[in-house]
N, C-alpha and C positions, 0 to 999 in steps of 0.2 A: 847425603842429605837426609836428616831425620824428618819424618813427617809425623806430626801428632795426630792421633786418630780422634779427632773431634771436629765437628762442624760448628761454626759460629752459632751460639744459641739464638742470636737475633736474626739469623739468615732468613728466616720465613717472613720477616717483616720487609724485606728488600724486595724490589721488583725483579732483580736479577742476581744470580749467584755471584758472589765476589770472585774475581779472577784468581786470587790466591786459593780460595776453596776448591775452585775448578781444578787448578793445577794439583793440589793435593790428591784429590780424588782420582785424577788422571793417572798419577803416578802409582797410587795404590792399585787401581784396576790393571795397569800395565804389568805390574809385579804379579798380580793374582791370576793373570791370564795364561800362564804357563802350567801345562799339565803336570810336570815334575814338582813344581812348586805346590800345586794343590794336593798332590800325593803326599808331600812332606807334611803339609798342614793337616791333612786328614789323619796321618799317623800320630801327629802331636796332639790331636784332639782326643785320642784314645790312651794317652799316657801322660804322665806329669812333665817329663822332660826326657830328651835324649841326646846323645852326642853324635858327631858327624858319622862315625863308624857304625852305630846302631841304625841310624836313618839310612845310610847307604845300603846296609844289608837288607833291612825290612822292606825298603822301597825299590829294591834292585836298580839303583842308580849308581854310577861310578863315584868313587869318594871325591875326587876333585871337583866334579859337577855338583854334587851335594853341597859342598863347601861354598861354591859361588852362589847357588840358589839360597842358602841360608843367609849369606851375607845380604843379598838383595832384600830378603824378606825382613831381616833385621833393620836395614837401613830405612824402611818405610814404617817401621814400628809394629810390625805384625808379630815379630818374635822378641822375646827377651833372651838374654845370655848370661851365664855366670860361669866363672872359670875356677876349676878345682885342679890345682897343679898344672899340667900342661893340657888338660882336657877341658873343652868348652861344652857346657850342657846348654841346650836350647829349650825354650818353653814358649807355648802359644799364648799371646795375650788375647785370649778368646773373648773376655768381657769387653775389652776395648774395640775389637773389630766388630763384635756383635752390635755394640752401642752405635758405632759409625754407620753401620749398614741399616739398622732401624732408623736413625735420624735422616739418612738419605732417603729411606722409603717414605718416612713421614713427610719430608719435604716435597718429594714427588707428588705424593697424594694431596697435600695441601695446596700446591701450585696448580694441580689438575683441576681441583674443585673450584678454584677462584678465577681461573683464566678462561674457562670455556663456558 
């Protein structure tokens, strides 16, 4: 299931978050809640891209485990991937992730100011 990293721009005009948007955020945070996945994201923040072997070695995580984690991160749109021969290189969609988290923070701040 691919989750687009964007909150509805009109969400702040609604009294309640739409169920679809809540589900997207729930899936994203579920995927981000794993320490190994955060370690992989942290490494990808410091480099342009990396393959499964490089990530396994630098993060001290078994190769098959890294592969599963990368798949989950890619499924929710946190990572991009490109294939070169038999090797897949992963990169962090940092801008998309940062935008989503900023929009969520703005939404929380706006709702907090208007509801209380």
